C-alpha positions, 0 to 999 in steps of 0.5 A: 265593133269591139266588145269592150265599147263602153270601157273604151268610151269612158277612157276616151271621155277621160282622155278628152277631158284631161287634154282639154285646154292646158290652162287647167288640168283636172284629173278625171278618174273612172270609178263608182261615186257611189262607192266613194267614202270620205278618206278613200286612198285608192284614188290617185288624186285627192280632189279628182273629177270623178266619172261614173255610169249611173244608168244604161238604157237602150235607145229606142228612137235609133233602133233598127226596125229590120228583125235581121241585118246582113252580116257582112263580116263572114267569109262565106258564099252564103249570107248570114244574118245578125240581129240589129245592133243595139244602140245605148243611151248612158247617163254619165256623172262627172263629180267634183270629189274631194277627200279634203273638207275645205273652201279651197278644195271646194272652189278648185272642184267647181273650176274643174267642173267648169272645165268639163262643161266647157270641153263638151260645150265646145264639142259634143259629138264624136267619131271614135274608134276604141279610145281614138278620135277618127274622121267621120269618113272612116268606115269603122267607127262609133258615133257619140253625142253628149247632151247636158242633162238639166235635173230638177231638185226633186230628181237630184235628190232621187239621184243622190239618194240612189247613189247613197251619198251626200250631194257634191257639185256634179254634171250629168250627161245623156250619152247616146248612140253607142252601137253594141253589135255582136259578130259571130264566128263562122258556123251555125244554121245558114239559109241556103235555099228558100221557096215561099207559098204562093197562092194564085186565083183558081176559078175551079176551086171553091176557095178561089185559091191554088197553092203553089211551091211549099218547099223551105230547105235549111242547112244545119251544119 
């Protein structure tokens, strides 16, 4: 998988919302909502829907139990091994932000926010390769699932206190199953041959066991 999978996933979500239902076209901008203040001029729109990551954690439910998995990308006669891929859960926040404090802009922000909700209500599971949606049968892809997160008032208070900002109309999603897998280049330690210690019953031994084969050979180029 690409090393910039998180960035490309965010770009995919932005493009998905922007292209959904031509009757309303919100301008989604990927930025940290915690850094925005009234009058910020670096935004392309004065009233965008901002897309921010507010938390990243490991998806322990989807965690692969194996310690090592085969690395099939190596062009070597000796099979190498990787640590299991890491699945992440990201909390992402769509916020109706406006530099202009007016009733019209507030209502416009609510309309754009509803547009976001409709987009992911219609489809919340995607198979992507980079920033492009692909067929599930494609070998090299990432599966992402968006679940709407309902926050209580106390949780909203904690969230916006953490962000250091006053509450703005927003909606949070849990984005699951982003696979982060580091692919190593050729080289490094390789297991060429392995002999295990085997123990058989031996009636002549007071312990009743006999050791057989004890050689472990590692190749360290």
